[in-house]
C-alpha positions as CSV (number, residue, x, y, z in Angstrom):
1,M,93.0,69.6,82.5
2,S,89.3,69.2,82.7
3,K,87.0,71.7,81.0
4,F,86.1,73.2,84.4
5,A,89.7,73.5,85.4
6,E,90.4,75.3,82.0
7,L,87.4,77.7,82.6
8,H,88.6,78.3,86.2
9,Q,92.1,79.2,84.9
10,A,90.9,81.5,82.3
11,Y,88.8,83.3,85.0
12,L,91.8,83.6,87.2
13,D,94.0,84.9,84.3
14,A,91.4,87.4,83.2
15,R,90.9,88.7,86.7
16,R,94.7,89.0,87.3
17,A,95.0,91.0,84.0
18,F,92.2,93.3,85.1
19,F,93.7,94.1,88.3
20,D,97.2,94.5,86.9
21,E,95.8,97.0,84.4
22,R,93.9,98.9,87.1
23,D,97.0,99.1,89.2
24,R,99.1,100.3,86.3
25,C,96.6,103.0,85.7
26,A,96.6,104.0,89.4
27,V,100.3,104.3,89.5
28,F,100.3,106.3,86.3
29,A,97.5,108.6,87.5
30,A,99.4,109.2,90.8
31,G,102.5,110.2,88.9
32,L,100.4,112.5,86.6
33,L,98.9,114.2,89.8
34,D,102.5,114.6,91.2
35,G,103.5,116.2,88.0
36,L,100.5,118.5,87.8
37,E,101.1,119.6,91.4
38,R,104.8,120.6,90.4
39,Y,103.5,122.2,87.2
40,L,101.0,124.3,89.0
41,E,103.5,124.9,91.9
42,C,100.5,123.9,94.1
43,P,100.8,123.8,97.9
44,P,100.7,120.3,99.3
45,A,97.4,118.7,100.0
46,H,95.5,121.0,97.6
47,L,95.4,118.5,94.8
48,R,94.0,115.0,95.5
49,F,92.1,112.1,94.3
50,V,88.5,111.9,95.4
51,P,87.3,108.3,96.0
52,H,84.4,107.1,93.8
53,G,81.1,107.0,95.7
54,G,82.4,109.5,98.2
55,V,83.8,106.8,100.5
56,T,86.8,108.2,102.2
57,S,90.1,106.5,102.2
58,A,92.7,106.1,104.9
59,A,95.2,105.4,102.2
60,K,98.5,107.4,102.6
61,T,99.9,107.2,99.0
62,R,98.5,108.7,95.8
63,E,98.7,105.3,94.2
64,S,96.4,103.7,96.7
65,Q,94.1,106.8,96.7
66,A,93.7,106.8,92.9
67,T,91.9,103.4,92.5
68,P,90.4,104.1,89.0
69,T,87.1,102.7,88.0
70,I,86.4,101.3,84.5
71,D,83.6,102.1,82.1
72,P,82.1,99.4,79.7
73,D,84.2,101.1,76.9
74,G,87.5,100.2,78.6
75,V,88.3,103.7,79.8
76,W,89.5,104.1,83.3
77,H,88.3,107.0,85.4
78,C,89.9,108.8,88.4
79,N,88.1,111.8,90.2
80,V,90.4,114.6,91.1
81,A,89.9,117.7,93.3
82,L,91.9,121.0,93.4
83,E,91.2,123.1,96.5
84,L,91.3,126.9,95.9
85,G,90.9,129.5,98.6
86,D,91.4,133.1,99.5
87,T,94.4,133.4,101.8
88,R,94.1,137.0,102.6
89,V,94.0,137.6,106.3
90,E,90.6,139.3,106.2
91,A,89.1,136.4,104.3
92,R,86.8,134.0,106.1
93,K,88.9,130.9,106.2
94,E,86.1,128.5,106.6
95,T,84.1,130.0,103.6
96,A,86.4,131.5,101.1
97,K,87.2,128.4,99.1
98,Q,86.1,126.3,96.3
99,T,86.8,122.8,95.2
100,V,87.5,122.3,91.5
101,L,86.6,118.8,90.2
102,F,87.6,117.0,87.1
103,E,87.6,113.4,86.0
104,L,90.8,111.9,84.5
105,L,90.3,109.5,81.6
106,L,92.9,106.8,81.2
107,Q,93.1,104.3,78.5
108,P,96.1,102.0,78.1
109,V,97.5,102.1,74.5
110,S,100.6,100.7,73.0
111,G,103.6,102.6,74.5
112,G,101.7,104.4,77.3
113,F,98.2,105.9,78.0
114,S,95.7,108.1,76.2
115,V,94.8,110.7,78.7
116,G,92.0,113.3,78.8
117,I,89.2,114.8,81.0
118,K,85.7,113.9,81.1
119,G,83.7,116.2,78.9
120,G,86.8,117.3,77.0
121,S,87.6,116.4,73.4
122,E,91.4,116.6,73.7
123,R,93.3,113.4,74.2
124,F,97.1,113.2,74.9
125,T,99.1,110.1,74.4
126,L,101.7,110.0,77.3
127,P,104.3,107.3,77.9
128,P,104.6,105.7,81.3
129,A,107.2,107.2,83.5
130,A,110.7,107.3,81.9
131,D,113.7,105.5,83.2
132,T,115.6,108.3,85.0
133,S,118.9,107.2,83.2
134,D,117.5,108.1,79.7
135,A,117.9,112.0,79.6
136,A,116.5,112.3,76.2
137,R,113.4,110.4,76.9
138,L,112.9,112.3,80.2
139,R,113.0,115.7,78.2
140,A,110.5,114.4,75.7
141,D,108.2,113.0,78.3
142,A,108.4,116.3,80.3
143,A,107.3,118.3,77.2
144,E,104.4,115.7,76.5
145,R,103.2,116.0,80.1
146,A,103.6,119.7,80.3
147,A,101.2,120.0,77.2
148,F,98.6,118.0,79.1
149,Y,99.2,120.0,82.3
150,E,98.8,123.3,80.4
151,Y,95.5,122.1,78.8
152,L,94.1,121.4,82.3
153,F,95.3,124.7,83.6
154,Q,93.6,126.6,80.7
155,R,90.4,124.6,81.2
156,I,90.2,125.6,84.9
157,L,91.4,129.2,84.3
158,G,88.9,129.6,81.6
159,S,86.1,128.5,83.8
160,Y,86.9,131.5,86.1
161,R,87.1,133.9,83.3
162,Q,83.5,133.4,82.1
163,S,81.1,136.2,82.8
164,D,78.3,136.0,85.4
165,Q,80.4,134.4,88.1
166,R,78.6,133.8,91.4
167,F,80.2,133.4,94.8
168,F,79.1,133.4,98.5
169,E,80.2,135.7,101.1
170,T,79.4,133.6,104.1
171,L,79.3,130.1,102.7
172,A,81.8,127.9,101.0
173,D,81.4,128.3,97.3
174,S,79.9,125.4,95.3
175,K,82.0,122.8,93.7
176,R,83.2,123.7,90.2
177,T,83.3,120.9,87.7
178,I,85.7,121.1,84.8
179,G,84.7,119.0,81.8
180,G,81.4,117.1,82.2
């Protein structure tokens, strides 16, 4: 093999490994959002990934919508939005809503992923999805994921329990960022 061929193969191998890791992170992030949706008992379509750069996607599955981006430090990022709104009959449907934004941080580690949100100091080590035939592992995974979901829930809830909240009566409320 020539030196060039060796370099070319190294490039192809590194590129393949990069996209394999990105795809593993996307599948993991999609599963995490599915679990969060169940944990919050959230209506369908209220919790979604936000494409980086604001480019909308015609993707139909959470895995294809996630498409994380990577920072130089090796941490993958996925932007997430939770739509909240006032469902009362007298509420102005087009304006009584707010989008809560947060950025999932994912880093592959041995045995799973280190997970957190941008601006938050807490990190959770979560295994990849368990084999559904292993009941003990499923229970352990569920407890670990529930701790992360509760952390997110408390961060969002806490942001609404701060004093001096401002909302609009005739405009959609501004986006609320959780974390940083």
